[in-house]
C-alpha positions in Angstrom: 141.7 -130.1 189.9 139.3 -132.7 191.8 136.2 -131.7 192.9 135.5 -130.6 196.3 131.7 -130.9 196.8 130.1 -134.3 196.1 128.6 -134.6 192.5 126.5 -137.7 192.8 123.2 -138.5 194.6 123.1 -139.4 198.5 120.7 -138.9 201.4 120.7 -135.4 202.6 122.6 -136.4 206.0 125.2 -138.4 204.1 125.8 -135.5 201.6 126.2 -133.2 204.4 128.5 -135.5 206.2 130.6 -136.3 203.2 130.8 -132.6 202.0 132.1 -131.5 205.3 134.7 -134.2 205.0 135.6 -133.0 201.6 136.3 -129.4 202.8 138.3 -130.6 205.6 140.4 -132.7 203.0 140.5 -129.6 200.7 142.0 -127.5 203.7 144.7 -130.2 205.0 145.7 -130.7 201.5 144.9 -134.3 201.0 142.2 -133.7 198.4 144.9 -132.2 196.1 147.4 -135.0 196.4 146.3 -136.9 193.3 149.3 -139.3 193.4 148.2 -140.6 196.7 144.7 -141.0 195.3 145.7 -142.8 192.4 148.0 -145.2 194.6 145.1 -145.9 196.9 143.0 -147.2 194.1 146.0 -149.1 192.7 146.3 -150.7 196.1 142.9 -151.4 196.3 142.4 -153.4 193.0 145.7 -155.1 193.6 143.7 -156.6 196.6 145.4 -154.6 199.5 142.5 -153.8 201.5 139.8 -156.8 200.7 140.1 -160.1 199.9 136.6 -159.6 197.8 138.9 -158.3 194.9 139.5 -162.1 194.0 136.0 -162.5 193.5 135.8 -159.5 190.9 134.9 -161.6 188.0 132.4 -164.1 190.1 130.4 -161.2 191.7 130.6 -158.4 189.2 131.4 -159.7 185.8 127.7 -159.8 184.4 127.5 -156.1 185.3 130.4 -155.2 183.3 129.6 -157.1 180.4 126.0 -155.5 180.5 127.5 -151.9 180.7 130.1 -152.9 177.9 127.7 -154.0 175.4 125.5 -150.9 175.7 128.8 -148.8 175.4 129.7 -150.7 172.2 126.4 -150.7 170.3 126.7 -149.3 167.2 130.5 -148.9 167.2 132.1 -150.6 164.1 135.4 -152.5 165.4 135.8 -154.5 162.6 139.6 -154.5 161.9 140.4 -151.5 164.2 143.2 -151.2 166.6 141.9 -150.3 170.1 143.0 -149.1 173.3 141.3 -150.0 176.4 141.9 -147.8 179.5 140.9 -149.0 182.8 140.3 -152.6 181.2 140.4 -154.1 184.6 139.9 -158.2 184.2 139.0 -157.4 180.4 134.9 -157.3 180.1 135.0 -154.6 177.6 138.3 -155.7 175.7 136.9 -159.2 174.9 133.5 -158.0 173.9 135.6 -155.6 171.3 137.6 -158.7 170.1 134.4 -160.7 169.4 133.2 -157.8 167.5 136.0 -158.1 165.1 138.8 -155.7 166.6 142.0 -156.3 165.0 144.1 -156.1 168.4 143.3 -154.5 171.8 145.6 -153.2 173.9 144.4 -153.6 177.5 145.7 -150.8 180.1 145.1 -150.6 184.0 146.9 -148.9 186.8 146.6 -152.4 188.6 148.7 -155.3 188.2 146.4 -157.6 189.6 143.6 -156.7 187.3 145.9 -156.9 184.4 147.2 -160.4 185.6 143.4 -161.5 185.3 143.0 -160.1 181.9 145.9 -161.9 180.6 145.0 -165.4 182.3 141.5 -165.0 180.6 143.1 -164.1 177.3 145.3 -167.3 177.4 142.3 -169.4 178.2 140.2 -167.7 175.4 143.2 -168.6 173.2 144.0 -165.0 172.0 147.6 -164.8 170.8 149.9 -161.5 171.4 149.1 -160.3 167.8 145.4 -159.9 169.2 145.5 -158.5 172.6 148.6 -157.0 174.8 148.6 -155.5 178.0 150.2 -152.2 179.6 150.4 -151.2 183.1 149.5 -147.2 182.8 148.1 -144.1 184.3 145.0 -142.6 182.7 146.3 -139.3 182.7 149.5 -139.9 181.2 149.3 -142.6 178.5 152.6 -144.2 177.6 151.7 -144.1 173.6 152.9 -141.7 170.8 150.2 -139.5 169.4 147.6 -141.0 166.8 148.6 -144.7 167.9 144.9 -146.4 167.7 141.6 -146.3 165.7 139.6 -146.3 168.7 140.2 -145.6 172.3 137.5 -146.6 174.8 137.2 -146.3 178.8 134.4 -148.2 180.6 133.4 -147.4 183.8 136.6 -145.9 184.8 136.3 -142.0 184.4 135.0 -141.8 187.9 138.1 -143.2 189.7 140.6 -140.5 187.9 141.3 -137.4 189.8 141.6 -135.5 186.8 139.2 -136.6 184.4 139.3 -134.0 182.0 143.2 -134.8 181.6 142.3 -138.3 181.0 140.3 -137.7 178.0 142.4 -135.3 176.5 145.0 -138.2 176.6 142.4 -140.5 175.1 142.0 -137.9 172.2 145.8 -137.3 171.9 146.6 -141.2 171.3 143.7 -141.5 168.7 144.3 -141.3 165.0 142.4 -138.7 163.0 138.9 -139.7 162.1 138.8 -142.1 165.0 136.6 -142.5 168.1 136.9 -141.9 171.6 134.3 -143.5 173.6 133.7 -142.9 177.4 131.7 -144.9 179.9 131.2 -142.9 183.1 129.4 -143.3 186.0 126.4 -141.2 186.3 125.1 -139.3 189.5 123.3 -142.3 191.0 125.8 -144.9 190.2 126.0 -147.5 193.2 124.7 -144.6 195.3 122.8 -147.0 197.7 125.8 -148.8 198.9 127.9 -145.9 199.2 125.4 -144.0 201.2 125.2 -147.3 203.2 128.6 -147.4 203.6 128.9 -143.8 204.6 126.3 -144.4 207.6 128.0 -147.4 208.7 131.7 -147.1 208.7 133.9 -146.0 211.6 134.1 -142.2 210.8 137.0 -141.6 213.2 139.5 -142.7 210.3 137.9 -141.4 207.2 137.0 -137.7 208.5 139.1 -135.3 206.3 139.2 -137.7 203.3 138.0 -137.2 200.0 136.9 -140.2 198.4 138.3 -141.3 195.2 134.9 -142.2 193.2 133.5 -139.0 191.6 130.4 -139.5 189.4 129.4 -137.1 186.7 126.4 -136.0 184.5 126.1 -136.2 180.6 126.8 -132.3 180.1 130.0 -132.5 182.6 131.3 -135.6 180.4 130.0 -133.8 177.0 132.0 -130.6 178.1 135.4 -132.7 179.0 135.2 -134.1 175.6 134.7 -131.0 173.9 137.6 -129.3 175.9 139.8 -132.4 174.5 139.3 -130.9 170.9 136.7 -134.0 169.8 133.7 -133.4 167.5 130.4 -134.8 166.9 129.9 -135.6 170.6 126.9 -137.0 171.7 125.9 -139.1 174.9 123.4 -141.2 176.3 122.6 -142.5 179.7 121.4 -145.9 181.2 120.0 -146.8 184.6 119.4 -150.4 185.7 118.0 -151.0 189.3 119.7 -154.1 190.7 118.2 -156.0 193.3 120.2 -158.9 195.4 118.7 -161.7 197.5 119.8 -160.0 200.4 122.0 -156.9 202.0 124.8 -159.0 202.4 125.3 -160.2 199.0 124.7 -156.5 197.8 127.7 -155.8 200.0 129.8 -158.6 198.8 129.2 -157.3 195.3 130.1 -153.9 196.2 133.4 -154.6 197.9 134.5 -156.7 195.1 133.6 -154.2 192.5 134.8 -151.1 194.5 137.9 -152.8 196.3 137.2 -150.8 199.3 140.2 -148.8 198.8 139.2 -146.3 201.6 140.2 -148.9 204.0 143.8 -147.3 203.5 142.9 -144.8 206.1 142.4 -147.4 208.6 145.0 -149.0 210.9 145.7 -152.2 209.3 144.2 -154.1 212.7 141.2 -152.1 212.5 140.0 -153.0 209.0 138.4 -156.7 209.2 136.3 -155.5 212.1 135.0 -152.4 210.6 134.5 -154.3 207.4 132.6 -157.2 208.9 130.5 -154.5 211.1 129.6 -152.8 207.8 128.3 -155.9 206.1 126.2 -156.7 209.1 124.6 -153.4 208.6 123.9 -154.0 204.9 122.5 -157.5 205.9 120.5 -156.2 209.0 118.6 -153.4 207.3 118.3 -155.3 203.9 120.4 -152.8 201.9 119.9 -154.9 198.8 119.5 -152.5 196.0 122.5 -151.4 193.7 121.7 -148.9 190.9 123.9 -148.9 187.7 123.7 -145.4 186.2 125.9 -145.1 183.1 126.9 -142.1 181.1 128.0 -143.2 177.5 129.8 -140.6 175.6 131.3 -140.5 172.0 133.5 -138.2 170.1 135.4 -138.1 166.8 138.9 -136.6 166.4 138.9 -134.7 163.0 142.2 -132.8 163.0 145.9 -133.4 163.4 146.6 -131.0 166.3 147.9 -133.6 168.8 
């Protein structure tokens, strides 16, 4: 069940505003409509709400690679068959291939993200026996039990309505003795642009709407992994404070990496004007800091109960 009260960091006025909106969303039923939540995220990353999505790698790939390298540190990929859930444009997938994975399956809910991943695989010379691609829902993976040696998700968990179910699915499809690795959004992840966006956006269209992004702390991630039947669970947390030359560039990064799917709640003719108004607010107030806060979690599947 999706959370109602916000679990991440925000300034007090914005947290009160967001929680009021979340309660309204719960009362009107939209916070329980998880199919619509997933569809909004999918459409966002397919480019329905902002042209910035086509600059996803240009503006955000270095940050994805940095998080991916931290997540893969110490993991033995040599000769392993791996599933990457929420692969996006493939930052984590290609790192795993470079570390010796025998084959990586890239799975994502967005057709556009997968198309970019597929294009890069061709450019890098990877054949179908090393990498393949699947359109999928992380909460209902289209694979048989015990299909992969390692299952990972890198910075996707916070976008899933039922995060616990997604981890259970990852545990189901990993082989006994295999590893599940989760890269989750920590409580401070992107809190500055999120807070700024809440301040500047036209609230008429988003009041009573529960944002699809939902961060978690280490304890919560460990609990979900234990509920999925994993053992030897351990976590670590990495925080980086990124500063952009100005607020406009911070906005551009955030718009590309988040896909601005909340604009699905706006009339189409109102989106571009509000988008520009918010960018101007970022720039005028020099909101140029964006925090990366990542929870890295690992667990092993020791039994054959799945």
